[in-house]
matplotlib code that plots the C-alpha trace (Angstrom):
import matplotlib.pyplot as plt

x = [5.5, 8.4, 10.9, 11.3, 14.4, 15.3, 17.1, 14.3, 12.0, 13.7, 13.9, 10.3, 9.7, 12.1, 10.6, 6.7, 6.3, 4.2, 1.3, 1.3, 0.8, -1.5, -3.9, -3.8, -4.6, -7.4, -8.7, -8.7, -5.6, -3.2, 0.1, -2.5, -4.8, -4.8, -4.7, -1.8, 1.1, -0.9, -2.7, 1.0, 1.6, -0.5, 0.1, 3.3, 2.6, -0.1, 2.6, 4.7, 2.2, 2.1, 5.0, 5.6, 2.3, 2.7, 2.7, 5.8, 8.8, 7.5, 11.4, 12.0, 10.4, 8.5, 5.8, 6.2, 2.8, 0.8, 2.3, 1.5, -2.2, -2.1, -0.6, -2.6, -5.8, -4.8, -3.4, -6.7, -8.8, -7.0, -7.9, -10.9, -11.6, -9.8, -11.9, -14.8, -13.5, -12.9, -16.4, -17.8, -16.1, -17.0, -21.2, -20.6, -19.3, -21.9, -24.6, -23.0, -23.4, -26.9, -28.7, -26.5, -28.2, -31.3, -31.2, -33.3, -30.8, -32.9, -35.5, -32.8, -31.2, -34.1, -34.8, -31.8, -32.0, -35.1, -33.7, -31.3, -32.5, -34.9, -32.4, -30.7, -34.0, -33.6, -30.0, -27.9, -25.6, -22.4, -24.2, -24.9, -21.1, -20.1, -21.9, -20.8, -16.9, -17.6, -19.3, -18.6, -15.2, -14.0, -12.3, -12.0, -13.0, -9.6, -9.4, -12.9, -12.0, -9.0, -11.2, -13.8, -11.8, -13.6, -11.8, -13.1, -14.8, -17.4, -17.3, -18.5, -21.2, -22.0, -22.1, -24.1, -26.7, -26.9, -27.7, -30.3, -32.2, -31.6, -33.3, -36.1, -36.9, -36.4, -38.9, -41.1, -41.9, -41.9]
y = [51.5, 49.7, 51.2, 48.8, 48.7, 47.0, 44.4, 44.2, 43.5, 40.3, 39.2, 39.3, 38.0, 35.4, 34.3, 35.2, 35.0, 31.9, 34.0, 35.4, 32.2, 30.8, 33.6, 33.6, 29.5, 30.3, 32.7, 29.8, 31.8, 30.0, 31.1, 30.4, 33.5, 35.8, 38.7, 36.5, 38.8, 41.9, 40.0, 38.7, 42.8, 43.3, 40.3, 41.9, 45.5, 44.2, 41.7, 44.8, 47.0, 44.2, 43.6, 47.4, 47.7, 44.9, 45.5, 43.0, 41.5, 39.2, 38.2, 36.8, 32.8, 33.0, 35.8, 33.8, 32.2, 35.5, 37.6, 34.5, 34.8, 38.4, 38.8, 35.9, 37.9, 41.1, 39.8, 37.6, 41.2, 43.2, 40.2, 40.4, 44.1, 44.0, 41.7, 43.7, 46.7, 44.4, 43.1, 46.7, 48.5, 45.3, 46.0, 49.9, 49.4, 47.1, 49.2, 51.6, 49.2, 48.6, 52.1, 53.1, 50.1, 50.3, 47.0, 45.9, 44.9, 45.4, 43.3, 40.7, 40.9, 40.5, 37.6, 35.9, 36.7, 35.5, 32.2, 32.0, 32.0, 29.5, 27.4, 28.1, 26.7, 23.3, 23.2, 21.6, 23.6, 22.4, 22.4, 26.2, 26.5, 25.0, 27.2, 30.4, 28.9, 28.3, 30.9, 33.8, 33.2, 31.6, 28.6, 25.4, 21.3, 21.4, 24.5, 24.2, 20.5, 21.9, 24.1, 22.2, 19.4, 16.7, 14.5, 16.1, 13.1, 15.0, 18.3, 16.4, 14.9, 18.1, 19.9, 16.9, 17.1, 21.1, 20.5, 17.8, 20.0, 23.1, 20.9, 20.1, 23.4, 24.6, 22.3, 22.1, 26.4, 25.4]
z = [39.2, 38.2, 35.2, 32.5, 30.3, 27.6, 29.1, 31.4, 28.4, 27.1, 30.0, 31.1, 27.5, 28.1, 31.8, 31.3, 27.0, 27.8, 29.6, 26.0, 23.8, 26.5, 26.6, 22.7, 23.0, 25.2, 22.7, 19.2, 18.1, 16.6, 14.8, 11.2, 12.4, 10.1, 13.1, 15.5, 15.1, 16.2, 19.1, 20.0, 19.9, 21.9, 24.1, 24.5, 26.0, 28.2, 29.6, 29.9, 31.2, 34.2, 35.2, 35.4, 37.5, 39.7, 43.3, 43.9, 41.8, 39.1, 38.6, 42.3, 42.5, 45.4, 43.3, 39.9, 40.3, 41.2, 38.9, 36.1, 37.2, 36.9, 33.5, 32.2, 32.9, 32.1, 28.7, 28.3, 28.8, 26.7, 23.5, 24.4, 24.3, 20.7, 19.9, 20.8, 19.4, 16.0, 16.6, 16.8, 13.6, 11.5, 12.5, 12.3, 8.6, 8.2, 9.2, 6.8, 3.8, 4.9, 5.3, 1.8, 0.2, 2.4, 3.6, 6.9, 8.5, 12.2, 11.4, 10.3, 13.3, 15.4, 13.8, 14.1, 18.1, 18.8, 17.0, 18.5, 22.2, 20.8, 20.3, 23.6, 25.4, 23.9, 24.2, 27.5, 29.5, 27.7, 24.5, 25.0, 26.2, 22.6, 20.9, 22.3, 22.3, 18.6, 16.9, 20.0, 20.0, 17.4, 18.7, 16.2, 18.0, 19.6, 21.4, 23.1, 23.9, 26.0, 27.3, 29.0, 29.5, 27.5, 24.0, 20.9, 20.3, 23.3, 21.6, 18.0, 19.6, 21.3, 18.0, 16.3, 19.1, 18.9, 14.4, 15.7, 17.7, 15.4, 12.7, 14.5, 15.3, 12.0, 10.7, 12.9, 12.5, 8.7]

ax = plt.figure().add_subplot(projection="3d")
ax.plot(x, y, z, "-o")
ax.set_aspect("equal")
plt.show()
């Protein structure tokens, strides 16, 4: 394990700070996001961890490409873990609130899951990917377009198709 001094940290951030921004961007998290700074700090910590645990010296040019991939993956995983923790905490808080008010969230949750599964059966794989990116990862249209390598117009078409198919299914059930 490699020692990391303050000047070493500055050098790593200068060389590889873009890795953190790339991970944030891939998660659909931009400077305007309320938790951007918290995630940036987490990204810095994970970047330093990646540097310290890397087998080869990342500051050497021949190791640069491999380290970028390694560090990017570590930072993304940390962000996903943090999002899961936040979601779990929010679910836990909602659960406590639901119990106090006597709500029947379990039945609502099951109904929602069944509805989503039925909707997913109607969608193409690209439309399913759109739904996951949009609602699970919270990505905006531009981020989805960039991630999927398509135009924003294509992403909007996916959204419109999802909307039409969902509305048609809901109308058929009623």
